[in-house]
N, C-alpha and C positions, 0 to 999 in steps of 0.2 A: 425689587422696585420695578413696576411695570412701566413700559415705554411704548408709545405708538410708533409703528412703522407704516409704510405706505399701504399695506394690505391687512395687517393683523397685529394685535398687541403681542409683544414678546416680553417675557420676564424671566429672571433667573429664579430657578426653583430653590426653595428653602427646604429644611428637613421635613416639614409637613407635606411637601410635594413629592418626595422621592418615590413613594409607592405609585403615585400617578405617572411619574416618568417611566418606571418599570412597566406599568400596565400599557402605556402608549407604545413603547418600543416593542414590547412582546406582541401586541396586536399588529403593529405595523409590519413586522417581519415574519409573521406566522407562515406565510406562503412564499417567502423569498427563497429563490433557488439555493443560495448559499446556506441559509439557515436550515433549509430542508436537507441539505447534504450533511451539515454538521450534526443535526438532530433528526435522523430519519423517522423515528417513531412518533407519529402524530400525537399520541396520548401523553408523551413525555415532553413534547417540544416546548410548551409554555413554561413549565417548571424549569427546564434546563436553560431556557433563555434568561429567565430571571436570575438564576445562579451565575450566568455569564455576565449580565449587565451590572449586577449589584456591586462587584468589586471596583468597576470603573467609577462608580459614583463616590467611592470612599477614597480614591487615590488622592495624594496631595495635589493641589492646584487643579482639581477637577471642578468643572462648572457645568451644571445642567440647566437647560432652558425649556420652557413650555410656550406654546403659542395657540392662538385661536381660542376655542372653548375647551382647552386641554386636549387638543386633537393632534398636536405635533410635539415632538420632543427631540432634543439633541444633547449630546455630551461632548464637551471640549476639554482637552488637557493642554496645559502650558508646559512644554518640555525644555529642560536645559540641555546644553550640549552633552552628548553621551548618555543621556537618560533613556532607559529602556522604554519603548513605546508600548510593548505588549508584555505584560506579566503573565506567567503561566497560571491559568485558573486553578485555585486550590483543589486538590483531590483528583487531578488528572492522571496521576501515576500511583502505583501501588495497589494493594489488595483492597477490594471493597470500594473502588472508586465510584462516586455518585454519578459519574459521566458515562459509565459503561463503555460501549464501543465508540462513543463520541470523544472520549478522552484523547485517543491517538489522533483523531482528526483535528481537534483543537490545537494540539501541540504542533502538528504538521503545518497548519495554517499560520499560527503565531510565528513560527520560525521562518516560514517563507516570507511573511510580511516584514519581519524584523530585518531580514537581509537587505531589503530594498529601502528601508526607512532612512531618510537623511538624519544624520546625528551630529553634524559638525557645527551647528549653530542653534540658538534658541528658536523655537517656533511653536505655533499653535497647531494642535492635532485634533482632527475630528474623527474619532473612532466610530461613531454612529449617530445617525439622524434619521428619524422616521415620522411618517404621517399615517394615521389610520386610513383604511381603505376608502371609505366613503368621502374623504376630504382631499385625496390626492389631486393635484392639478389646480388647487384653489389658491396657490401662492404662499402656503404656509412654510414650505421649505425655503423659498426665497426670502421670506420675512426673517426666519431664523439666521440665514446666512448673512443678510444685510446687517442685522443687529450686531452680531458678534464680529464680523469682519470690519465694520466701521471702527470698532475699538482697536482691533489689530492694526489697522492702518494708522490710527492716531499714535499707537505705541511703536510703530515701525517694525511690526512683527510679521514674518511670513507665516503661511499656513500650509498644512499638508493633510491629505486624506487618501483613502482608497475607495474609488467608486465601485459598487458591486453590480451595477447594471448600466446598459447603454443610456437608458433614460436618466439615471442619476448623473452619469458622466456629462451628458448634455446640459443638465442644470448647472453643474459646477463650472463648465466651460463658460456659461453665460455670466458667471460671477467672478471671472478673472483667473480661474485655475487653468493650468496647462498640464498636458500629459508629461510625466517624468519617466521616460523610458518605455519599454514594452510592457504590456499587461503581465500580471502574475498569473500563471496557469495553476489553478488549484487542483481540480479533478473533474472528471466527467464533463469536460468542456466548459467548466466554470472559469470565468476570468475576473480579475480585479485590476482596475486601472489606477496606479499610483499617480497622484496629481499634486502640483505645487502652485502656490500663489505668492508672488512678491507683494509686499505692502504698497498701497497706492498713496501718492502724496496728497 
């Protein structure tokens, strides 16, 4: 069901939209430093990103959203206490892994983030949100955040994420998130900022 926000329409993706969600996220993060570290071979990066995002969309209680003219996408998970936030992507271990050298990096990243993830109460988790390059700064990220966080507030549900850039962190700070401890040091100077937001009355 589509609903208008202050800047752009936001709607929950249905099954027919899932390929579009994958396409948007893949394009949005193609040059992202973290994604380039995870998937260093440019010729494989798009395919591996899709393999990474697809299981997120099929997790229980996963919700995907699109905005604008299908220029921004986000994936949210509602997690119960103790529920694992990061599942190991299939095929990351063993012979013939489709991930190649990226398998070990995915496992390292997932375990580092899981150590910091709050697990004592139900909460909304934003594992990824992206906007295609030509539309960044147009308010699409803010539209998606306002749309889903309004419902979280109504439900009394806190929210958690890891910002992968200082620009993203600044956006999340504007929407009520606060830093939760020190950044996670990934590799090669890459940082992720764990952030938490209490529901607003």
